[in-house]
N, C-alpha and C positions, 0 to 999 in steps of 0.2 A: 490831119486826123489819123490816128492810129487804129489798128485792127481791134485793140482792146476797147477803145472808145466806142467803136461800132457795135461790139458785142454786148455792151452794157444794156441791161433791161430797163426800158423806160419806166419812169416813175408812174405808179398807178394813180388814177384820178381819186380825189378824196371822196369817201362814201357820202351819198346823199343823206341828209338828216331825215330820220324816220317821220317826224312830224310834218315836214314839208312834203315828203313823198306821199304821206297819207292825205294831206290836204289837196294835193294836185290830183290824186286818184279820185277823191270825192268830187272835185269840181268837174273832172272829165265825165264822171258818171252822171252828174246833174245835167251837163250839156247834152249827153247822149239821150237823156230822157226829156229833153226840151223843157226843162224846169223854168227857164226864163219866160217862155211863152205861157206856161201854166200860171205863173205869178201875174203876168199881164192880164190874162183872162179873169183871174180872181179880182184884180183891180177894177176891171170893167164891171163885174158884178157888184162890187162895193159902190161904184159910182151910180149904178142904176138904183141900188137900194137907197142911197143918199138922195137921189132925185125924187124917188117915190115918197120919202119922208118929208122932203122940203116942199114939194108941190102938191102934197095931199093926194097922191094917187091911190092910197090905201086907207082903210078904216083906222081910226085912232084908238078904238076900244072894241071889246067883244071878241068872239072867236075869229071873225074875219080879219082882224088885225094881224093874225099870225100867218095867214095864207101866203101873201106875197113874200115876206121874209123867208119862209121855208123854201119857196121855189127858188129864190135867189141863192140861198145857202146851198141848195142842191146843185145849182149851176157852178158854184165855186168848187164843190166836191167833185163834180164831173171833170173839171180842169185838173184836179189833183190826181184822181185815180187813173186817168188816161196815161199819166207819166209812168205807170207800172209797166207799160209796154216796152219790151226790149227790141231794139233794132238789129241785134246781132244773133239772137236765137240760141241754138244749141252750142255754137262756138263759144259764146260768153259763158254758158253754164259749165262747159268742160274746162275752161282755162282760168276762170275767175275765182280763185280761192277766197277772195275777200268779198265776193258778191253778196252773200247773206247780210254782212254788216253794212254794205252800201245800200242794199234794199231798205233795211231797217232805218238807217240814218236819213235816207231820202224821204221815206214816208213820214218820219217824225218832223223833219224840217219843213216839208211842204204843208203838213197839217197845221203846224204852228204858224207858218206864214199866212195860210189861208185865214185862220182865225184873226191874226193880227191885222192883216190888210183890210178885211171887211170891217173890223171894229174901228180901225183908223178912219175908214171912209164914212162911218156914221157917228164919229166923235162929236159930241155936243148935241146930237139929235136924240129924240125919245124913241128908242127901239124897244118894241114889245119884248119883255123878258130880260133885256140887257145883255151884257157880254156873257153871262153865265149860260143862258139858253143858247146863244150863238155858239159858244165853245162846245157845249154838249152836243148840239145838232151836227155841227161840222165834223167833230171827232167820230160820233156814232155813225153818220152816213159814210164817212171815209172808211170806217171799219167794214161796213157792208160791202163797199166796192172792192176793198182788198181781199175780203173773203171770196168774192165772186171771181177775181182775176185768175186764180189757178184753174178755174173751170172754163171761163169764157175767153180768156186772154185780156191783155190790158186795154185793147181798143174797144172792147165791149163791156168792160167792167163797170161802166156807168149805168147799165140797164137796171140792175137790181136796186141801187140807191134811188134812182128816179121812180121806179115802181113802188118802193117803200114810201116815198113822199106822197105819191098818189093815195096810198093806203092811209097815211097820216092825215091827209086833207079830208078824207071821208070820215075818219075817226074824230076829227075836229068838229065837223058838222053834226055828227051824231053824239057829241059830248061824251065820248068814252073816257074812262079814267084809268085804264090799265097802264101799268108802267111800261109795257112793251110798245105802247104808243107814245114813247118818250119825247118825240119832237113837239108834242102839243102840251106837255105837262109844265107846270110852273117851275121856276128855277130852284125852289127849295124841295122839290120832290125827290126824296132819297132813292126810291125805287127806280125812277127814271134815270137817275145818274148811274146807278148800278148796272142797269141794262145797257146804257150807251157805252159805259166803260168796258163792260164785258165784251160787247160786240167789237169795240175798237181793239182791245187786247187780242181777241181771237183773230181778227183780220191781220194785225201786225204779225202774229205768230205764223199764220198760214202763208202770208206773203214773204216773210223772211226765210222760211224753210223751203218753200216750194217755188216761189216766184210766180209770175204770170205765165199762163200757158202760151207757148209759142208754136206757130205753124209756119211752114215754108212760105206761104202767101203773105204772112205778116212781116217778114224780115226785110231788111233793106232800107 
């Protein structure tokens, strides 16, 4: 081997494909947010709802037929919004220039999965309001949780959606017709859809821009 051969610059490694790099980054972000555990929890909620429909644990008509589905939908939403918690805290905020896009993508993907998994669990059963009410409720409640996360942090972002479901249960018993009580409105109620979509859009915007609040005690 000659000196000239030793001094040759080694060939550089081929650059990674942008699409593959982006996909890998997205998967790592989902893993850090325990997305798989969230989907599993949503699947459990879907099975509970299926069992309730199959074995008649709930009323089949009237206002009370909406109570148990709303509670189970809230359980699925809790699993989704808790994933807004960051295990890395300020370090991730300072170094992750793609972080807003990852937050947005994760929220959209998990919301869609929550709706799809719950609907798959009750496929063929007679769910009050059908998939439209299910989608509206899950999206709207998730939006409330995402709005809450910059204030409370991801680990407590479920508190406001659950509180709102309690309010909706009361509104259901009192037969309120306000569109702001959108979880209890029929699927064709345009005002209810507008309210739920506005809340979800506001939650996505707040979470994408600000992210969930992080404290030293929450990291790790």
